[in-house]
MDAnalysis code that builds the backbone (N, CA, C; Angstrom):
import MDAnalysis as mda
import numpy as np

u = mda.Universe.empty(459, n_residues=153, atom_resindex=np.repeat(np.arange(153), 3), trajectory=True)
u.add_TopologyAttr("name", ["N", "CA", "C"] * 153)
u.add_TopologyAttr("resid", np.arange(1, 154))
u.add_TopologyAttr("resname", ["MET", "LEU", "LEU", "ILE", "GLU", "ASP", "ARG", "SER", "ALA", "ALA", "TYR", "LYS", "ALA", "ASP", "ASN", "GLU", "GLY", "LYS", "THR", "ALA", "LEU", "HIS", "VAL", "ALA", "ALA", "GLY", "LEU", "GLY", "ARG", "VAL", "ASP", "ILE", "MET", "GLN", "GLU", "PHE", "ILE", "SER", "ARG", "ARG", "PRO", "GLY", "CYS", "CYS", "GLU", "PRO", "VAL", "ASP", "ASN", "ARG", "GLY", "TRP", "ASN", "VAL", "LEU", "HIS", "PHE", "ALA", "SER", "THR", "ARG", "LYS", "ASN", "ARG", "LYS", "ALA", "VAL", "GLY", "LEU", "ILE", "LEU", "GLN", "ASN", "PRO", "LEU", "LEU", "GLY", "ASN", "LEU", "VAL", "ASN", "GLU", "LYS", "ASP", "LYS", "LYS", "GLY", "ASN", "THR", "PRO", "PHE", "LEU", "HIS", "ALA", "ALA", "SER", "MET", "ARG", "PHE", "ILE", "ILE", "LYS", "HIS", "PRO", "LYS", "VAL", "ASP", "VAL", "GLN", "VAL", "PHE", "ASN", "ASN", "ASP", "ASN", "GLN", "ASN", "HIS", "SER", "SER", "VAL", "SER", "ASP", "THR", "LEU", "SER", "THR", "ILE", "SER", "PHE", "ARG", "TYR", "ALA", "GLU", "ASP", "VAL", "LEU", "ASN", "PHE", "PHE", "ARG", "SER", "GLY", "LEU", "PRO", "LEU", "ILE", "ARG", "THR", "LYS", "SER", "GLN", "VAL"])
u.atoms.positions = np.array([
    [132.051, -225.392, -48.285],
    [130.941, -225.511, -49.281],
    [130.792, -224.325, -50.133],
    [130.592, -223.015, -49.283],
    [130.238, -221.740, -49.822],
    [131.613, -221.443, -50.910],
    [132.985, -221.648, -50.502],
    [134.250, -221.515, -51.219],
    [134.022, -222.315, -52.611],
    [133.493, -223.456, -52.441],
    [133.126, -224.286, -53.765],
    [132.175, -223.510, -54.665],
    [130.850, -223.028, -54.457],
    [129.965, -222.737, -55.123],
    [130.249, -221.288, -55.403],
    [130.657, -220.420, -54.604],
    [131.096, -218.688, -54.885],
    [132.570, -218.550, -54.696],
    [133.345, -218.719, -55.699],
    [134.389, -218.278, -55.669],
    [135.072, -217.016, -55.019],
    [133.906, -216.084, -55.323],
    [134.465, -214.747, -54.743],
    [134.166, -214.571, -53.512],
    [133.431, -215.553, -52.715],
    [133.016, -215.257, -51.115],
    [134.528, -215.223, -50.237],
    [135.686, -216.005, -50.952],
    [136.822, -215.297, -49.977],
    [137.268, -214.252, -50.017],
    [136.877, -213.263, -51.012],
    [137.442, -211.913, -51.153],
    [136.490, -210.899, -50.802],
    [135.115, -211.241, -50.473],
    [134.161, -210.172, -50.180],
    [134.537, -209.714, -48.699],
    [134.363, -208.401, -48.618],
    [134.699, -207.656, -47.397],
    [133.541, -206.739, -46.814],
    [133.618, -206.526, -45.435],
    [132.630, -205.740, -44.853],
    [133.049, -204.058, -45.052],
    [131.955, -203.455, -44.342],
    [132.431, -201.783, -44.497],
    [133.515, -201.353, -43.978],
    [134.548, -202.305, -43.138],
    [135.793, -201.871, -43.004],
    [137.036, -202.618, -43.472],
    [136.432, -203.169, -44.371],
    [137.419, -203.918, -45.498],
    [137.755, -205.380, -44.946],
    [137.233, -205.814, -43.935],
    [137.732, -207.181, -43.389],
    [136.752, -208.147, -44.192],
    [137.808, -209.090, -44.377],
    [137.185, -210.498, -45.014],
    [137.015, -211.393, -44.142],
    [136.520, -212.711, -44.558],
    [136.084, -213.696, -43.670],
    [137.576, -214.049, -43.143],
    [138.543, -214.137, -44.003],
    [139.732, -214.856, -43.551],
    [140.592, -213.711, -42.333],
    [140.279, -212.697, -42.564],
    [140.698, -211.592, -41.638],
    [140.133, -211.747, -40.062],
    [138.553, -211.943, -40.047],
    [137.928, -212.329, -38.851],
    [138.492, -213.827, -38.486],
    [138.840, -214.916, -39.239],
    [139.400, -215.994, -38.889],
    [140.618, -216.009, -38.154],
    [141.414, -215.138, -38.693],
    [142.580, -214.987, -38.298],
    [142.302, -214.368, -36.866],
    [141.674, -213.550, -36.654],
    [141.565, -212.584, -35.388],
    [141.004, -213.755, -34.263],
    [140.099, -214.607, -34.747],
    [139.594, -215.407, -33.832],
    [140.448, -216.627, -33.304],
    [141.365, -217.017, -34.430],
    [142.287, -217.919, -34.243],
    [141.856, -219.060, -34.710],
    [140.999, -218.995, -35.640],
    [139.966, -220.174, -36.306],
    [140.873, -220.798, -37.530],
    [142.030, -221.627, -36.932],
    [143.160, -222.453, -38.151],
    [142.344, -222.779, -38.868],
    [141.375, -223.861, -38.745],
    [140.466, -224.574, -39.483],
    [140.057, -224.191, -40.419],
    [139.143, -222.679, -40.346],
    [138.890, -221.928, -41.469],
    [139.622, -221.543, -42.193],
    [140.774, -221.012, -41.637],
    [142.051, -220.360, -42.342],
    [142.680, -221.048, -43.497],
    [142.749, -222.687, -42.584],
    [143.292, -223.621, -43.626],
    [142.324, -223.717, -45.030],
    [141.011, -223.927, -44.729],
    [140.403, -224.101, -45.834],
    [140.098, -222.749, -46.872],
    [140.460, -221.616, -46.407],
    [140.294, -220.366, -47.372],
    [141.731, -220.317, -48.009],
    [142.808, -220.775, -47.577],
    [144.128, -220.745, -47.781],
    [144.404, -221.937, -48.920],
    [143.891, -223.153, -48.469],
    [144.059, -224.468, -49.580],
    [143.140, -224.236, -50.708],
    [141.989, -223.272, -50.742],
    [141.095, -223.374, -51.860],
    [141.286, -221.711, -52.887],
    [141.576, -220.823, -51.837],
    [141.924, -219.512, -52.395],
    [143.264, -218.885, -51.971],
    [144.304, -219.443, -52.338],
    [145.376, -218.756, -51.615],
    [145.807, -217.277, -52.086],
    [144.852, -216.572, -53.065],
    [145.054, -215.130, -53.338],
    [144.401, -214.464, -52.240],
    [143.603, -215.147, -51.218],
    [142.821, -214.433, -50.426],
    [143.363, -214.006, -49.233],
    [144.742, -214.090, -49.241],
    [145.621, -213.713, -48.149],
    [145.967, -212.213, -48.437],
    [146.008, -212.009, -49.829],
    [146.631, -210.720, -50.077],
    [145.570, -209.188, -49.606],
    [144.570, -209.249, -49.727],
    [143.409, -208.214, -49.241],
    [143.739, -207.750, -48.063],
    [143.697, -206.501, -48.060],
    [143.957, -205.738, -46.668],
    [142.793, -205.060, -46.663],
    [142.441, -204.632, -44.907],
    [141.522, -203.747, -44.272],
    [141.627, -202.441, -44.875],
    [140.724, -201.676, -44.209],
    [140.989, -200.386, -44.527],
    [142.032, -199.597, -43.860],
    [142.347, -200.219, -42.725],
    [143.428, -199.860, -41.889],
    [145.007, -200.116, -42.586],
    [144.836, -201.160, -43.679],
    [145.771, -201.777, -44.357],
    [146.464, -202.959, -43.799],
    [145.719, -203.405, -42.729],
    [146.119, -204.711, -41.908],
    [145.875, -205.968, -43.042],
    [146.673, -206.642, -43.276],
    [146.628, -207.899, -43.714],
    [146.260, -209.054, -42.657],
    [146.125, -210.409, -43.318],
    [145.447, -211.535, -42.395],
    [146.805, -211.623, -41.496],
    [147.853, -211.587, -41.428],
    [148.791, -211.486, -40.045],
    [148.976, -210.714, -39.512],
    [148.675, -209.208, -39.765],
    [148.363, -208.262, -38.934],
    [147.367, -208.777, -37.458],
    [146.063, -209.243, -38.156],
    [144.970, -209.868, -37.398],
    [145.369, -210.871, -36.651],
    [146.144, -211.863, -37.247],
    [146.870, -212.987, -36.167],
    [147.534, -212.495, -35.210],
    [148.565, -211.563, -35.576],
    [149.432, -211.384, -34.704],
    [148.930, -210.365, -33.395],
    [148.421, -209.509, -34.035],
    [147.876, -208.456, -32.972],
    [146.463, -209.020, -31.898],
    [146.073, -209.930, -32.381],
    [145.192, -210.822, -31.360],
    [145.713, -211.799, -30.625],
    [147.073, -212.031, -30.790],
    [147.878, -212.875, -30.114],
    [147.716, -214.436, -30.220],
    [147.053, -214.756, -31.571],
    [146.490, -216.129, -32.071],
    [148.050, -216.910, -32.819],
    [148.730, -217.494, -31.772],
    [149.946, -218.288, -31.994],
    [149.703, -219.104, -33.290],
    [148.665, -219.999, -33.020],
    [148.170, -221.009, -34.308],
    [148.083, -220.181, -35.536],
    [147.087, -219.291, -35.664],
    [146.783, -218.629, -36.639],
    [148.142, -218.299, -37.060],
    [149.222, -217.334, -36.550],
    [150.421, -216.616, -36.664],
    [151.377, -218.208, -37.350],
    [151.634, -219.140, -36.582],
    [152.433, -220.181, -37.234],
    [151.543, -220.914, -38.474],
    [150.317, -220.788, -38.810],
    [149.930, -221.513, -39.892],
    [150.283, -220.547, -41.142],
    [150.422, -219.264, -40.905],
    [150.631, -218.404, -41.715],
    [152.510, -218.288, -42.086],
    [153.205, -218.308, -41.185],
    [154.403, -218.417, -40.963],
    [155.212, -219.657, -41.827],
    [154.178, -220.690, -41.718],
    [154.868, -221.954, -42.084],
    [154.364, -222.168, -43.641],
    [153.564, -221.078, -44.174],
    [153.118, -221.521, -45.732],
    [154.179, -220.446, -46.311],
    [155.000, -221.362, -47.391],
    [156.060, -220.513, -48.139],
    [155.400, -219.539, -48.934],
    [154.271, -219.715, -49.501],
    [153.343, -218.765, -50.399],
    [153.273, -217.496, -49.710],
    [152.954, -217.350, -48.483],
    [152.535, -216.102, -47.789],
    [153.624, -215.443, -47.154],
    [154.972, -215.650, -47.380],
    [156.247, -214.951, -47.018],
    [156.014, -213.603, -47.226],
    [155.373, -212.854, -48.246],
    [155.351, -211.633, -48.321],
    [154.685, -210.836, -47.344],
    [154.062, -211.369, -46.756],
    [152.663, -210.782, -45.489],
    [153.729, -210.329, -44.637],
    [154.937, -210.867, -44.061],
    [155.563, -210.566, -42.947],
    [156.103, -209.516, -42.689],
    [156.659, -208.587, -43.783],
    [156.770, -207.295, -43.968],
    [156.284, -206.121, -44.349],
    [154.876, -206.794, -44.924],
    [154.035, -205.678, -45.292],
    [153.558, -204.648, -44.460],
    [153.999, -203.468, -44.722],
    [153.091, -202.472, -43.798],
    [151.761, -201.706, -43.854],
    [151.283, -201.676, -42.723],
    [149.783, -201.080, -42.736],
    [149.716, -199.577, -43.010],
    [148.844, -198.690, -42.974],
    [148.989, -197.303, -43.295],
    [149.657, -196.384, -42.345],
    [149.719, -197.249, -41.266],
    [150.826, -196.424, -40.251],
    [152.153, -196.698, -40.491],
    [152.395, -197.706, -41.230],
    [153.687, -198.158, -41.541],
    [154.155, -199.173, -40.567],
    [153.258, -199.696, -39.925],
    [153.638, -200.742, -39.057],
    [153.622, -202.149, -39.599],
    [154.486, -203.091, -39.574],
    [154.271, -204.394, -39.936],
    [153.752, -205.348, -39.055],
    [153.109, -206.490, -39.346],
    [152.579, -207.450, -38.034],
    [153.544, -207.554, -37.213],
    [154.748, -207.387, -37.167],
    [155.598, -207.890, -36.262],
    [156.013, -206.610, -35.362],
    [156.013, -205.270, -35.981],
    [156.086, -204.125, -35.424],
    [154.671, -204.214, -34.328],
    [153.681, -204.400, -34.651],
    [152.640, -204.615, -33.822],
    [152.883, -205.568, -32.616],
    [153.787, -206.658, -32.768],
    [154.110, -207.602, -31.963],
    [155.032, -207.229, -31.020],
    [155.941, -206.473, -31.695],
    [156.817, -205.702, -30.568],
    [156.361, -204.727, -29.665],
    [155.215, -204.036, -29.939],
    [154.776, -203.276, -29.080],
    [154.108, -204.099, -27.900],
    [153.867, -205.450, -27.852],
    [153.348, -206.183, -26.754],
    [154.995, -206.601, -26.141],
    [156.054, -206.233, -26.232],
    [157.030, -206.367, -25.916],
    [157.521, -208.114, -25.680],
    [157.295, -208.355, -26.947],
    [158.151, -209.342, -27.709],
    [158.389, -209.195, -28.890],
    [159.509, -210.184, -29.509],
    [160.021, -210.072, -30.658],
    [160.094, -211.167, -31.260],
    [159.196, -211.890, -32.358],
    [159.068, -213.104, -32.997],
    [160.168, -213.149, -33.954],
    [160.852, -214.125, -33.790],
    [162.335, -214.463, -34.995],
    [161.665, -215.389, -36.118],
    [161.899, -214.885, -36.707],
    [161.725, -215.522, -38.294],
    [162.647, -215.222, -39.446],
    [162.694, -216.002, -40.202],
    [164.119, -215.919, -41.384],
    [163.620, -214.299, -42.400],
    [162.218, -214.474, -42.232],
    [161.676, -213.344, -43.116],
    [161.417, -211.832, -42.659],
    [161.669, -211.827, -41.296],
    [161.216, -210.566, -40.580],
    [162.526, -209.503, -40.635],
    [162.180, -208.479, -41.568],
    [163.302, -207.486, -41.306],
    [163.086, -206.739, -39.906],
    [164.067, -206.657, -39.042],
    [163.651, -206.199, -37.861],
    [164.295, -204.520, -37.817],
    [164.940, -204.203, -38.938],
    [165.104, -202.831, -39.431],
    [164.104, -202.108, -39.825],
    [162.742, -202.488, -40.433],
    [161.714, -201.819, -40.738],
    [161.053, -200.947, -39.818],
    [161.039, -199.777, -40.472],
    [160.667, -198.322, -39.500],
    [159.308, -197.970, -39.698],
    [158.554, -197.619, -39.003],
    [157.168, -197.455, -39.054],
    [156.993, -195.916, -39.286],
    [156.054, -195.372, -39.699],
    [155.773, -193.847, -40.052],
    [156.566, -192.960, -38.876],
    [156.389, -193.304, -37.840],
    [156.758, -192.796, -36.579],
    [158.421, -192.852, -36.255],
    [159.156, -193.462, -37.392],
    [160.453, -193.763, -37.345],
    [161.079, -194.600, -36.302],
    [160.330, -195.485, -36.272],
    [160.094, -196.798, -34.633],
    [160.677, -198.160, -35.543],
    [161.522, -198.805, -35.023],
    [161.505, -200.385, -35.510],
    [161.223, -201.207, -34.321],
    [161.401, -202.370, -34.696],
    [161.250, -203.477, -33.334],
    [161.913, -203.044, -32.122],
    [163.172, -202.684, -32.172],
    [163.841, -202.446, -30.800],
    [163.163, -200.924, -30.329],
    [163.332, -200.104, -31.106],
    [162.804, -198.921, -30.409],
    [161.351, -199.012, -29.800],
    [160.344, -199.805, -30.380],
    [159.206, -199.794, -29.916],
    [159.185, -200.626, -28.569],
    [160.019, -201.832, -28.383],
    [160.202, -202.409, -27.359],
    [160.762, -201.517, -26.240],
    [161.725, -200.651, -26.808],
    [162.142, -199.801, -25.588],
    [161.423, -198.421, -25.260],
    [160.699, -198.200, -26.003],
    [159.780, -196.983, -25.356],
    [158.715, -197.737, -24.553],
    [158.546, -199.110, -24.972],
    [157.438, -199.735, -23.186],
    [158.155, -200.182, -22.245],
    [159.304, -199.875, -21.907],
    [160.165, -200.371, -20.884],
    [159.471, -199.860, -19.583],
    [158.786, -198.955, -19.526],
    [157.952, -198.317, -18.438],
    [156.525, -199.100, -18.180],
    [156.416, -200.061, -18.977],
    [155.107, -200.922, -18.937],
    [155.388, -201.390, -17.703],
    [154.349, -201.838, -16.887],
    [154.223, -202.550, -15.636],
    [154.552, -203.735, -15.600],
    [155.254, -204.415, -14.791],
    [156.043, -205.686, -14.760],
    [154.665, -206.915, -14.793],
    [153.962, -206.394, -14.134],
    [152.666, -207.616, -13.921],
    [152.112, -207.861, -15.739],
    [151.924, -206.562, -16.343],
    [151.400, -206.781, -17.847],
    [152.459, -207.400, -18.420],
    [153.660, -206.979, -18.551],
    [154.800, -207.583, -19.305],
    [154.714, -209.156, -18.960],
    [154.810, -209.402, -17.805],
    [155.201, -210.816, -17.424],
    [153.790, -211.676, -18.028],
    [152.749, -211.119, -17.924],
    [151.503, -211.927, -18.822],
    [151.653, -212.023, -19.922],
    [152.255, -211.043, -20.600],
    [152.259, -211.105, -22.060],
    [153.380, -211.991, -22.653],
    [154.595, -212.197, -21.734],
    [155.626, -213.074, -22.059],
    [155.176, -214.459, -21.571],
    [154.550, -214.540, -20.505],
    [154.115, -216.370, -20.151],
    [153.126, -216.830, -21.292],
    [152.049, -215.797, -21.902],
    [151.194, -216.128, -22.798],
    [151.847, -216.670, -23.896],
    [152.887, -215.956, -24.467],
    [153.842, -216.423, -25.789],
    [154.763, -217.550, -25.333],
    [155.280, -217.496, -24.234],
    [156.312, -218.685, -23.898],
    [155.597, -220.021, -24.053],
    [154.438, -220.110, -23.751],
    [153.592, -221.464, -23.892],
    [153.217, -222.067, -24.957],
    [153.612, -221.241, -26.161],
    [153.217, -221.780, -27.479],
    [154.141, -221.633, -28.350],
    [154.056, -221.044, -29.619],
    [154.855, -220.757, -30.784],
    [156.364, -220.884, -30.414],
    [157.269, -221.605, -31.169],
    [158.552, -221.425, -30.880],
    [159.229, -220.421, -31.550],
    [158.389, -219.583, -32.528],
    [159.322, -218.518, -33.185],
    [159.467, -217.412, -32.349],
    [158.832, -217.520, -31.232],
    [158.647, -216.229, -30.530],
    [159.785, -216.138, -29.256],
    [160.634, -215.176, -29.178],
    [161.688, -214.782, -28.220],
    [161.452, -213.272, -27.611],
    [161.661, -213.368, -26.455],
    [161.362, -212.224, -25.417],
    [162.736, -211.317, -25.771],
    [162.457, -210.035, -25.626],
    [163.974, -209.363, -26.160],
    [165.387, -209.689, -25.357],
    [165.076, -210.262, -23.918],
    [166.237, -210.692, -23.422],
    [166.903, -211.833, -24.006],
    [166.206, -212.783, -24.645],
    [166.554, -213.881, -25.476],
    [167.307, -213.592, -26.575],
    [166.903, -212.384, -27.007],
    [167.709, -212.190, -28.435],
    [168.970, -212.096, -28.485],
])
């Protein structure tokens, strides 16, 4: 209802630059995300003070449904390789959690400001404890089919 009465509501941000869509993506509220995206598609483009777009929020917070909603929308394909202020794409953040997301638009050769790509971030974390790595992998294996572990690549 707010989006109908106040068109600018979808673009308003807090002091950290986060919009309502960023918050919804971080919380995995796909219902709210769908409402924003269908009524105001342009609201997916704003970034917060760190340079994070809506896909950064969804992927870093491990929200499979939110990531899936974004990846399935052809209008949002530009978000896949968009870098934040540190040069990290949403999927470089994902790689830092020891999984690699396979999607046709993901450029796995994108490097961040520390000259790291998906592969080097994953390799750097090879010392991560088995328990934590297993927990993360199990979490993602249970949901979105776009995700593969490094060993499955």
